[in-house]
N, C-alpha and C positions, 0 to 999 in steps of 0.2 A: 669677422674672420681674423684670427690671430696670426700675425706675421712670424714665421719661423726664421731663425738666423741661418744664413747661408753656410753650408759646410765647405770647408776647404777641400780642394782636390786631393785625394789620398796619395797621388803619385805624380812625379814630374818626369818628362822625357830626358834621357841621358844621350846626348849626341856624341857617339863614340869617338869620331875623328877629332872633334874639338876638345874633348876631355883628355884624350891621349896627348894631343899637341900641347895642351896647357899644363900637363903634369909630367912630361917626359924627363924633366930635370930633377924631379922629386924622388926621394928615397921611398921605399915601400911603406914605411911607417908614416911618412908625411902624406902619402896618397890616402891611406886609411883614415888619418885624422881629418883630411880635407873632405872626404866623403861623409864622415859622421857629422861634421859641422854643416855641410850642405843639407843633410837630412833634417838636422835640428832647426835650421833656418826655415825650411819648407813648412815644418809643423808649427813653429813658434813665431815666425816672422822676422827673426834676427838671431844672432848668436850673442852670448854673454861677453861683456867687456872684461870681466874679472878673470885674470889668468888662472886662478885656482879653480874656477868653475870650468874653464876650458880644458884643464888637465883632467878633471873628473869625467867630462864628456868624451874625450878622445883616448883616455887611458895613458896619456904621456904628455910630455911638454910639446906645445904647439910652436913650430918653427916660424921664423920670419917669412920664409917663402910661402907658407900656408896662409899666414895672416895677411900677406900682401894681396891675396885674392878677395879680401873683404874691405869695404870702405865704410867710414863712419858717416851716418846720415845726420840730418839736422837735429834729430832727437838724441844723438850721441850713440845710437846702437849701430852695431857692425852688420853689414849685409853684403852678400855677393850680388852685384848689380845685374849680371847676366841671368841669375836665377830669378830675380824679381821681374825681369823682362819676360821670361818664360811663364811665370805665374800670371802676368797680365794677359798674355796671349791665350793661356789656357782658360782663364776666367771668361774672356770674351767668347771663346768657343762654347763653353758650357752654357753661357747665357743665351747664345744663339740657338742652342739645342732646346733650352727651356722655352724660348719664344716659339719655336716650331711646334713643340708639344701643345702649348696653349692655343695656337692657331688651329691645330688639328682637332683638339677637343671642342673648340668653338664651332668648327665646321660640322663636326658630327652632331652637336647639339642643334644647330639650325636645321640640318637635314632631318633629324628626328622630329623636330617641331613641325616641319612641312608635311612629313609623313602622317603625324598625328592629326593635323588639321584636315588632310585629305580623307583620312579614315572617318573622321567625325562627320564630314559633309556627306559621305556616302551613306552613313547609317541614318542620318536625319531626313532622308528623302521620304515624303509622305505619299502613300497610295490611297485612293478613294475607298471608303468602306463598302460602297455598293456601286453596281454598274448603273448608268443612266438607262432610262426606258428605251426599248427597241435597240439595245446594243447587245452584242454577243457576250457570253459569260467570260470569254478570254480576251484580254487586251491584245489587239493586233498592232503591228508596227504602223507608225504614222505614214501616210502616203507621201508626205513631203520629204525630200532627201535630207539626210543628216549631213551636217557640215563635215567636210573631209579634213581630217587632222594630218598635217604634214609630219612625216617621220623625221625626227631629228637624229642625225647620225651620232652615236655615242663617241665621245672623245677617246683616242687611243689610250690603251693601258700604259704605253711607254712614252706618252707625250711629255715634253720638257717645257717648251714655251714656243710661241709663234706657230703652233701646229707642227713643230719639228719633233721627231722621235729620237730616242737613243739609238745608236747603231746596233745592229742585230747582235753582235758579239758581246755587247754590254747590257743586254736586256735581261737584267735580274733585279729583284726588288732592292737589294743592297746598292747596286749601281744607280738605280733611279733615285733613291733617297740621297745618295752622295751627290749626284748631279744637281738636284734641287737645293741641297744645302750649299753647294758652291755658288749657285745663282743668287741665293739669299746673301751670302757673304760678299759677292761682288756688288750687289745692290746696296748693301750697308756701306761699302767703301765708295759708293757713287761711281762705280765703274761697270754699270750694267751693260749687257750685250744688246745689239740690234740683231735683226733676223739673219743677215748675211754673215755677220761676225760669229753668231752662235752656230750657224751651220758649218762654218769652217772649223770652229773649235770642236764640235762633235766628231768631225772627220779625223781631226788630229788625235783626239782621245782614242778613237778606234784603232788608229795606227800604232799608238805607243803603249796602250794598256790592255790587260785582259780583265775579264769580269772579276777575277780574284784580286788583282793588284790595284784596280782603280779606286775602290773605297778608301783604302789605306793611304793612297797617294793624295786624295782630296783632304783627308784629315790632317796629314802631315803638312800639306801646303797651307792650310788655314792656320794651323798652330805656328807655322814659321812666318806668317804674315806675307806670303808670296802673292804676286799678282797673277800667276799662272799655276796650273796643276803640273807638278813634277814628282817623279818617283823619289822615295826616300834615298838618301845617299848610298846606302848599302846595296839597293837594287840597281842603281846606276853603275856602281863598280862591277857588280856581277854581270850586267849586260855588256859592259866594256870588255871584261875578261872573256866572255863568250865570243864576242866579235873578234878578239885578238887571236883566238884559237880556231879560226875557221879552217875548214879542210881545203888546203891549197890545191889539191888534186882536182877539185870541182870548180876551180876558178878559170875563167877565160884569161888569155894572155893580158888583155887590157885591165881586167880586175886585179890580176897579180901585180902588174906594174904599178897601178894606183895604190894598192895596199902597201907595197914595199916602200913607196915614197912618203908614207904618212909618218 
């Protein structure tokens, strides 16, 4: 089997708050040059040191403020260190997904092999060509009782681990895959759950996320190398704004007093 080279991820996440905070003092043309250099580094691994090449890439002179965002490595090439950290996290996430795919394919292969073996055994059963003397022409059931097979209850479709299921509001295929991906991620970091801890975590997820928001929260938390599942920053801001605009007419006096003291 020929090994194929790994493709670079075609895109990188842009964290809006961090980017605005890091470029707030730049002129618009400096922001444009910075973006073009980041994109070039993502594709090529670094940006050129030659000022003339930098000018061709950005369409103008690259200011000191922009170049200050890039550091020279041991190989002499210029790189933005934050972007390389994002690349490393993204590569780990992609490799984790590849591993899940390989495990799933191997599981399907083993199940297919078991099914094929079972089918072969049933086909190869041999029946006698003729009935013994003084026996009826039709085979009758044996008088001895057949062994009773115990029915094994199938595992739940929404089982996560330790016999625990996803909360009902998160019972979608996307949420199930996201939950199992998160458990693999925690296991890789040697921070695996035990039963009670996982049960508490599932309850927390049900209280904080919907079936639509949970998968993206898991992906964002893994890409950010977080130890817990948190909503992307823009969702947290939206939730905070929604809480700030609560209908005061529906509050009890105690709730209004507590809200006004925040």
